[in-house]
C-alpha distance (Angstrom), angle and dihedral (degrees) to the residues before:
residue distance angle dihedral
M1 . . .
Q2 3.81 . .
L3 3.81 111.2 .
S4 3.79 121.8 -143.6
S5 3.81 118.1 -123.6
R6 3.79 89.8 -104.4
Q7 3.78 92.4 50.5
S8 3.79 90.5 48.4
L9 3.81 90.2 49.9
F10 3.78 90.7 50.9
C11 3.80 93.4 48.8
S12 3.80 94.2 46.8
S13 3.80 92.6 48.2
L14 3.79 91.4 47.5
A15 3.81 91.2 49.0
F16 3.82 90.7 50.4
L17 3.79 93.4 51.6
R18 3.79 91.6 45.9
S19 3.79 90.8 50.8
R20 3.80 91.5 52.9
L21 3.78 89.8 51.7
K22 3.78 93.3 45.6
A23 3.78 90.6 50.7
G24 3.79 89.4 53.7
S25 3.78 93.1 -118.1
L26 3.76 117.3 159.8
L27 3.79 106.5 -110.6
T28 3.77 108.0 -132.6
A29 3.77 123.2 -160.6
P30 3.85 93.3 -113.8
V31 3.80 91.4 53.9
L32 3.76 92.5 50.0
F33 3.78 93.8 42.4
S34 3.78 93.1 50.6
S35 3.79 93.9 47.8
V36 3.76 97.1 43.1
S37 3.79 92.9 43.8
R38 3.82 89.2 55.8
L39 3.76 88.3 46.4
V40 3.79 99.5 52.8
S41 3.79 105.3 24.3
S42 3.78 94.4 97.1
F43 3.77 97.7 37.2
V44 3.78 125.7 103.7
W45 3.83 117.7 -122.7
E46 3.80 98.8 -91.8
T47 3.77 93.0 44.9
F48 3.80 89.8 49.7
E49 3.79 91.1 52.8
Q50 3.78 91.1 50.3
A51 3.79 91.3 46.4
F52 3.78 93.7 47.8
Y53 3.80 91.2 48.5
L54 3.80 89.8 53.7
L55 3.80 91.0 48.3
Q56 3.79 90.0 47.9
R57 3.81 91.5 52.8
T58 3.81 95.9 44.0
V59 3.79 106.9 28.6
F60 3.79 120.2 9.7
C61 3.78 93.8 52.7
R62 3.82 87.4 63.7
A63 3.78 97.2 46.5
R64 3.78 115.4 118.8
R65 3.78 97.7 -146.5
P66 3.83 135.7 37.4
V67 3.78 118.3 -71.4
R68 3.78 118.9 -147.8
I69 3.78 120.7 177.2
L70 3.79 125.5 -178.7
L71 3.78 112.8 -174.0
G72 3.77 119.4 -164.7
E73 3.75 125.6 -67.7
A74 3.79 92.4 -26.9
E75 3.79 88.5 71.8
L76 3.78 92.9 -149.5
C77 3.76 108.0 -172.1
Y78 3.78 123.8 -161.0
T79 3.76 118.0 169.7
R80 3.76 135.8 170.9
S81 3.80 87.8 -70.8
M82 3.79 84.3 79.0
S83 3.78 93.6 47.2
L84 3.80 94.7 43.7
H85 3.78 94.1 52.1
G86 3.80 89.0 119.4
Q87 3.79 93.7 58.1
F88 3.79 138.5 70.5
Y89 3.78 128.8 -139.4
I90 3.81 106.8 -119.4
D91 3.80 129.7 159.3
G92 3.79 94.2 -6.7
K93 3.81 98.6 -50.1
W94 3.77 142.5 74.2
T95 3.80 111.1 -99.7
D96 3.78 134.0 -176.7
A97 3.78 118.8 -104.3
E98 3.80 116.6 -102.9
G99 3.80 92.8 -132.3
A100 3.79 135.7 48.9
K101 3.82 101.1 -126.8
T102 3.79 116.3 121.5
L103 3.78 137.2 -179.1
E104 3.79 130.5 -156.9
V105 3.80 118.3 -127.5
I106 3.80 107.3 -134.1
D107 3.80 125.4 -146.8
P108 3.84 101.9 -134.3
A109 3.79 92.4 -150.6
S110 3.80 96.7 56.1
E111 3.83 100.7 20.3
S112 3.81 87.6 -132.1
A113 3.79 129.3 124.2
V114 3.80 115.7 -100.0
A115 3.81 98.3 175.3
E116 3.77 143.4 -4.5
I117 3.80 126.6 -132.3
S118 3.76 133.2 -166.4
L119 3.79 116.3 -115.9
G120 3.77 115.2 -131.1
S121 3.78 128.3 -126.7
H122 3.79 136.2 -154.4
A123 3.80 88.4 -88.5
D124 3.80 91.5 57.4
V125 3.80 91.0 50.1
D126 3.81 90.8 48.5
K127 3.81 90.4 54.4
A128 3.79 92.4 47.7
V129 3.81 94.4 47.5
S130 3.81 91.2 47.5
A131 3.80 90.0 52.2
A132 3.80 91.0 49.0
K133 3.80 92.1 49.3
R134 3.80 91.9 51.4
A135 3.79 92.1 48.0
F136 3.80 93.5 48.1
K137 3.81 92.7 70.6
D138 3.81 92.7 66.9
F139 3.80 102.5 24.9
S140 3.81 93.7 52.2
V141 3.81 90.6 62.9
T142 3.81 97.7 46.6
T143 3.77 113.0 122.6
K144 3.78 125.3 -104.0
D145 3.81 89.4 -113.5
E146 3.80 91.0 53.5
R147 3.79 91.6 52.9
I148 3.81 91.3 46.0
A149 3.81 89.1 54.7
L150 3.80 90.3 48.0
L151 3.81 92.7 52.6
E152 3.80 90.2 48.3
R153 3.81 90.4 54.4
I154 3.81 91.4 47.8
I155 3.80 91.0 51.7
G156 3.79 90.6 51.4
C157 3.80 91.8 51.0
C158 3.82 91.1 47.2
E159 3.78 92.2 51.3
S160 3.79 91.6 55.6
R161 3.82 92.9 54.2
Q162 3.81 103.1 41.7
E163 3.79 95.9 115.3
E164 3.77 92.3 49.0
L165 3.80 91.0 51.1
A166 3.80 91.9 47.7
Q167 3.81 90.9 52.5
L168 3.80 92.0 50.8
V169 3.81 94.8 47.1
S170 3.79 91.5 51.0
K171 3.78 91.6 47.5
E172 3.80 97.0 46.9
M173 3.83 102.0 39.6
G174 3.80 104.6 17.4
A175 3.80 104.4 -115.3
L176 3.79 113.8 155.3
I177 3.79 108.9 -98.4
G178 3.80 91.2 -121.0
F179 3.80 89.4 54.1
S180 3.79 91.7 47.6
R181 3.79 90.4 51.6
A182 3.80 95.4 44.1
E183 3.82 101.9 35.4
Q184 3.80 118.2 4.9
V185 3.80 99.5 52.7
P186 3.84 97.7 32.7
S187 3.80 90.5 52.2
G188 3.80 90.7 58.5
L189 3.78 94.0 43.6
G190 3.80 88.6 46.3
H191 3.80 91.8 59.5
F192 3.80 91.3 55.4
R193 3.81 90.1 49.1
Q194 3.80 93.8 46.8
T195 3.80 92.1 46.2
L196 3.79 89.2 52.2
E197 3.81 90.5 55.1
T198 3.80 91.3 44.5
L199 3.79 91.4 51.6
K200 3.80 93.0 49.0
A201 3.80 90.5 55.8
Y202 3.80 97.9 39.1
D203 3.81 123.6 106.2
F204 3.79 112.4 -154.5
E205 3.81 93.1 -168.2
E206 3.80 133.6 45.3
D207 3.78 133.9 167.3
H208 3.79 124.5 -129.3
G209 3.76 108.7 -174.8
P210 3.81 108.3 -58.4
T211 3.81 92.6 -15.8
R212 3.78 128.3 85.8
W213 3.79 119.1 -149.6
S214 3.78 108.5 -149.3
R215 3.80 123.3 -171.8
E216 3.78 114.2 -152.9
P217 3.84 134.5 178.8
I218 3.79 111.4 -85.1
G219 3.81 95.3 -136.1
V220 3.80 134.2 -119.0
C221 3.80 112.1 11.1
A222 3.80 126.8 -157.6
M223 3.80 111.7 -150.4
I224 3.79 124.2 -165.0
T225 3.78 115.3 -176.0
P226 3.83 135.3 -172.9
W227 3.79 135.1 -124.3
N228 3.82 101.5 -123.2
W229 3.82 98.1 72.9
P230 3.80 99.0 10.3
L231 3.80 101.9 167.7
N232 3.78 93.2 37.4
Q233 3.78 92.8 56.8
I234 3.79 96.0 41.3
A235 3.80 90.9 52.5
A236 3.81 92.8 43.7
K237 3.81 88.3 61.0
V238 3.80 105.3 29.8
A239 3.81 96.3 47.1
P240 3.84 98.5 55.4
A241 3.80 91.7 39.6
L242 3.80 90.3 56.3
A243 3.80 90.9 44.1
A244 3.80 89.9 53.1
G245 3.80 94.1 48.4
C246 3.79 96.7 -109.6
T247 3.78 128.6 142.0
M248 3.77 122.0 -137.8
V249 3.79 153.9 -167.6
L250 3.82 116.4 -144.8
K251 3.78 125.7 -156.8
P252 3.81 106.8 -173.3
S253 3.76 120.9 -164.8
E254 3.78 110.4 -73.1
I255 3.80 87.4 -141.5
A256 3.81 94.1 61.1
P257 3.81 107.1 19.4
L258 3.79 104.2 135.8
D259 3.79 99.0 86.8
A260 3.81 89.2 52.5
L261 3.80 89.9 60.4
V262 3.79 89.2 57.1
V263 3.81 89.5 48.3
A264 3.81 87.9 56.2
E265 3.80 89.4 51.9
I266 3.79 90.7 49.2
L267 3.79 92.7 51.3
H268 3.79 90.7 47.6
E269 3.79 92.0 49.4
A270 3.81 90.8 48.3
G271 3.79 90.5 56.7
V272 3.78 103.0 -107.0
P273 3.84 102.0 171.6
A274 3.78 118.6 -106.2
G275 3.78 112.9 -84.7
V276 3.80 95.7 16.7
F277 3.81 92.3 98.8
N278 3.80 122.0 29.0
L279 3.80 130.5 173.9
V280 3.80 128.2 -157.2
N281 3.79 121.3 174.9
G282 3.77 119.4 -147.6
T283 3.77 148.2 110.7
G284 3.78 126.3 -66.5
P285 3.82 96.5 -111.5
D286 3.82 95.1 44.6
V287 3.80 101.7 37.7
G288 3.81 110.8 6.4
E289 3.79 97.9 54.4
Y290 3.80 92.2 42.2
M291 3.81 90.5 52.2
A292 3.80 90.6 49.5
G293 3.79 92.7 53.4
H294 3.80 96.8 38.6
P295 3.83 111.5 126.2
G296 3.81 90.2 -142.5
V297 3.81 92.4 59.9
D298 3.82 118.1 88.9
M299 3.81 99.6 -173.9
V300 3.79 139.4 18.2
S301 3.79 123.3 -152.4
F302 3.80 111.9 -170.6
T303 3.79 133.4 179.1
G304 3.79 119.1 -176.0
S305 3.76 143.2 76.4
T306 3.78 123.4 -15.5
R307 3.80 89.6 -120.7
A308 3.80 91.8 56.8
G309 3.79 91.1 41.6
I310 3.80 90.5 60.0
L311 3.81 90.0 54.1
V312 3.80 91.6 48.9
A313 3.79 91.8 49.9
K314 3.79 91.8 49.8
A315 3.80 91.8 48.7
A316 3.81 91.3 50.4
A317 3.80 95.7 45.8
G318 3.79 95.2 79.3
T319 3.80 92.6 64.2
I320 3.85 97.5 39.3
K321 3.80 96.1 -127.1
R322 3.77 129.8 156.0
V323 3.80 113.6 -91.7
T324 3.79 124.2 -167.7
Q325 3.78 119.3 -175.7
E326 3.78 138.1 -175.9
L327 3.78 105.9 -166.7
G328 3.79 141.6 163.1
G329 3.77 131.2 -33.1
K330 3.79 144.6 -165.0
S331 3.75 97.5 -169.6
P332 3.82 121.2 -161.4
N333 3.79 122.4 -135.4
I334 3.83 109.5 -160.4
L335 3.78 115.4 -162.0
L336 3.81 108.4 -166.4
D337 3.78 119.6 -148.4
D338 3.81 93.4 -105.3
A339 3.81 94.2 53.7
D340 3.80 124.0 117.5
M341 3.79 91.5 -103.8
E342 3.79 97.0 -163.6
T343 3.79 92.7 53.5
A344 3.80 96.6 38.6
V345 3.80 97.1 47.2
S346 3.81 95.6 42.8
G347 3.78 91.3 46.9
G348 3.79 90.9 47.3
V349 3.79 92.5 52.4
L350 3.79 93.4 50.1
G351 3.80 91.1 43.7
C352 3.79 90.5 54.2
F353 3.81 93.4 46.8
G354 3.82 97.4 44.4
N355 3.82 115.0 118.8
S356 3.82 85.6 15.0
G357 3.81 88.8 -65.9
Q358 3.80 91.2 -62.8
S359 3.80 99.4 129.8
C360 3.78 122.8 109.4
D361 3.81 91.9 -140.9
A362 3.82 96.7 46.1
P363 3.84 113.0 142.0
S364 3.79 92.8 -118.8
R365 3.84 99.1 156.9
M366 3.81 114.4 60.0
F367 3.82 115.2 -165.8
V368 3.80 113.3 -158.8
P369 3.84 129.9 -176.8
A370 3.82 107.2 -104.5
P371 3.86 95.9 -124.3
R372 3.82 89.9 57.7
Y373 3.80 97.6 36.0
E374 3.82 100.6 108.1
E375 3.80 90.2 43.8
A376 3.80 88.7 55.3
V377 3.81 92.9 46.0
E378 3.81 90.6 54.7
I379 3.80 91.4 49.7
A380 3.80 90.3 48.8
K381 3.80 90.4 49.8
N382 3.79 91.7 54.3
A383 3.80 93.3 44.8
A384 3.80 93.2 49.5
A385 3.80 91.7 46.7
G386 3.80 87.7 62.5
V387 3.81 92.1 59.2
S388 3.79 114.9 89.9
N389 3.79 132.7 -172.2
R390 3.79 110.9 -117.5
Q391 3.77 139.6 180.0
P392 3.82 109.5 -100.9
F393 3.81 93.6 -112.8
D394 3.81 97.5 40.9
D395 3.81 106.7 134.2
N396 3.81 90.6 -158.9
A397 3.81 94.6 61.1
K398 3.80 116.7 123.2
D399 3.79 123.7 -135.9
E400 3.79 91.6 -103.3
D401 3.82 95.5 49.2
I402 3.79 121.6 103.6
G403 3.79 138.7 -144.6
P404 3.80 129.4 -142.6
V405 3.78 124.4 -62.4
V406 3.76 115.1 -103.2
S407 3.81 107.0 -98.7
Q408 3.77 149.4 -1.7
I409 3.80 89.7 -100.7
Q410 3.79 92.1 54.9
Y411 3.80 92.4 43.6
D412 3.79 92.0 52.2
K413 3.80 92.4 47.0
I414 3.79 91.8 50.9
Q415 3.80 91.7 48.4
R416 3.81 91.1 51.7
L417 3.79 91.1 52.2
L418 3.80 93.3 46.3
E419 3.79 89.4 51.6
K420 3.80 89.3 47.7
G421 3.78 90.0 54.3
V422 3.80 90.7 54.5
S423 3.81 93.6 45.9
E424 3.81 91.8 49.8
G425 3.79 91.9 54.7
A426 3.79 106.6 -97.2
R427 3.81 115.8 149.3
V428 3.81 115.0 -120.2
V429 3.79 106.0 -135.9
V430 3.81 96.1 171.5
G431 3.79 132.3 0.2
G432 3.79 118.6 -7.4
P433 3.81 133.3 173.6
G434 3.80 121.8 -15.6
R435 3.78 138.0 59.3
A436 3.78 115.9 -56.8
E437 3.79 114.6 -92.3
G438 3.79 117.0 -94.1
F439 3.82 96.6 30.2
D440 3.79 126.0 99.6
K441 3.81 93.3 178.3
G442 3.76 138.2 19.1
Y443 3.79 129.3 68.4
F444 3.78 96.3 -81.4
V445 3.83 114.6 159.3
R446 3.78 122.7 -163.7
P447 3.80 113.3 -113.0
T448 3.81 99.7 -110.8
V449 3.80 136.1 -162.1
F450 3.81 120.1 -171.1
A451 3.81 121.7 -162.6
D452 3.81 129.9 -173.1
V453 3.79 89.5 42.8
N454 3.79 121.7 155.3
N455 3.77 125.1 -159.5
E456 3.81 93.1 -108.5
M457 3.80 95.4 61.2
T458 3.78 117.7 106.4
I459 3.81 92.1 -118.8
A460 3.83 88.8 57.6
R461 3.82 93.8 47.8
E462 3.80 106.4 40.0
E463 3.78 127.8 61.7
I464 3.81 105.6 -111.3
F465 3.82 94.8 -173.9
G466 3.77 92.4 -156.9
P467 3.82 138.4 88.9
A468 3.81 95.9 -69.0
L469 3.81 126.8 124.9
S470 3.81 126.4 -166.1
M471 3.82 116.8 -154.3
I472 3.81 115.0 -155.4
P473 3.84 125.9 -176.0
Y474 3.80 123.3 -138.9
K475 3.81 133.5 -170.0
D476 3.82 102.3 -144.2
E477 3.79 143.5 -3.8
D478 3.80 94.7 -91.0
E479 3.79 91.9 53.8
A480 3.82 91.1 47.5
V481 3.80 91.1 54.8
A482 3.81 92.5 44.4
L483 3.80 91.8 51.4
A484 3.80 92.0 44.8
N485 3.80 90.6 54.3
D486 3.81 94.0 43.6
T487 3.80 94.4 97.8
P488 3.79 136.1 89.3
Y489 3.81 88.0 -124.6
G490 3.78 131.6 78.2
L491 3.79 111.1 172.6
A492 3.80 102.9 120.6
G493 3.78 144.2 -7.4
Y494 3.79 136.3 -167.8
V495 3.82 131.4 -150.4
S496 3.80 129.8 -173.3
S497 3.80 122.8 -170.2
G498 3.80 140.2 145.3
N499 3.80 87.9 -131.5
I500 3.80 114.3 66.6
E501 3.81 93.6 -161.1
R502 3.79 90.5 53.7
A503 3.79 90.9 47.8
R504 3.81 90.7 51.0
R505 3.80 90.8 50.0
V506 3.80 92.3 52.9
A507 3.82 91.8 43.3
A508 3.80 89.9 56.3
R509 3.82 90.1 56.1
I510 3.81 96.9 52.7
R511 3.81 112.5 97.4
A512 3.79 99.5 -136.7
G513 3.77 138.1 108.2
N514 3.80 98.3 -122.6
I515 3.80 127.4 34.4
Y516 3.80 125.1 -173.8
I517 3.82 119.2 -159.2
N518 3.81 121.3 -154.3
G519 3.79 95.4 -15.1
A520 3.80 96.9 -48.9
S521 3.79 116.3 175.7
S522 3.78 122.2 -117.3
D523 3.80 117.7 -93.4
G524 3.80 114.5 -134.0
S525 3.80 91.9 -154.6
A526 3.81 94.0 52.7
P527 3.82 121.4 91.5
F528 3.80 114.6 -97.7
G529 3.80 123.3 -158.3
G530 3.75 144.7 96.6
Y531 3.77 149.0 -96.6
K532 3.81 125.0 -129.1
Q533 3.81 114.8 -5.1
S534 3.79 92.1 -6.1
G535 3.78 89.3 84.1
N536 3.77 144.5 -100.8
G537 3.77 135.1 -91.1
R538 3.79 126.3 33.4
E539 3.80 137.6 -99.9
F540 3.83 131.6 -155.7
G541 3.77 130.5 42.9
T542 3.78 126.1 10.2
L543 3.80 96.8 -23.9
G544 3.79 90.0 48.4
L545 3.79 90.1 54.4
E546 3.79 92.2 48.1
E547 3.80 91.9 57.4
Y548 3.82 86.1 72.0
L549 3.81 94.3 50.6
E550 3.79 134.8 83.0
V551 3.83 119.7 -149.8
K552 3.79 119.7 -130.5
A553 3.81 121.7 -170.6
I554 3.81 113.3 -153.1
A555 3.80 107.8 -164.1
G556 3.80 116.9 -155.3
H557 3.79 92.2 20.8
Q558 3.82 91.1 130.4
A559 3.80 96.3 39.1
């Protein structure tokens, strides 16, 4: 077969790199950069991704030192986190997995593999928990000032790798690169910064009469994090655990695990002691549930679906450990009749569609006063029409545009629910079932607005976790509140009104952990968590820190 010049270039470059490895030569960054730059310089984006994936599988995974490649204006960053995808971070070093199971990480925009990770086993978890238990003895008695200094170093290391993290998040879970840079990565970094400020102001001991109340680290923490806001949720658990003096084992989502590998590198670089932080990749049934039930684990912090949360809670019950969970949501957005309808409806649409609808607190049910219902539907139609599906690295994407959803499983689930909405009689105002126009591959979902929805329809009951809004009319304030609370979930709620006192009154009646009035932004120092089947416990700020602490009362301390 006659090879093209590009194919010949690829093969010759690959052969050269393989020969250097075979000869036992130390691969330096300049050698790799020169060879790979020649290899990919004339390739289009998709061909580059395919070529890099082949190099990653055949060459970089055997390199004996970190590989960092920055290519042109795109600033593509690949570090050893890509070449160490087959290893776990345990006891301060990268170690090979005990088993042979692997899983490909799929780019949701192209449906092609961009990396491959090893899947952990019970033996890997046992090693990680043992390391964490050993490290707890010393780390639990570090001073507050020592942990403040550690968090400051971590923040500095994070700041230097923000672009790299943004690139990985967009590649592994499909967020638009602008969104990753503006929201995904800053949210994670923000938790480290907020935890630092919380720790500085926190008093671990206080006296009440003759008794001292002492707050101490709870112990070894198992952390299971999701794919939709990967860095946000890792930081929301790791930062307060470190601040408290705990040690930990992290299982990031196997769907979007690459950013977590960089987090491990950051913590290592910042000087987190060996065994304090450990990372094991794997599936929920094989690794997550085993971690939750492990007798060496003192606490489980889980973020994910309510279905998975039930399994985690059951697994943890046998060893009577603390379990905190942030689970699903079907958050109501009540627009009162005195609200600025243009602002409230448009903001509600964009809030629902943000991150491609993959946020547990998305305002996915919009309640509108019946006399203004059709007015609101028209506004929602116009707002949704301004949202386009874009490739994750499309430089022309607007702030309100969205990328693909994360996986084939999620895409199929969303399509089933959209079809269910149509079959149950909802009116499709914008979007609807089917792949977004202009895409022949990738998990691109049409931004969808449903009207004529009632609270008994499937699309009003189940969490769609995609860019789909249900608009529901109500006759008066009491009915709006009753409908808003008629859900097994209680993570968030939203209220819009021209009268702040009225908005506060309605907010107080919504059974949810977080309420946002008139488009207010989230507060990183405020507790975040849900009522009912949206979970238990709180993250962020002071209450988030205290989840990782036990309280000891020492009677007679002041005698």
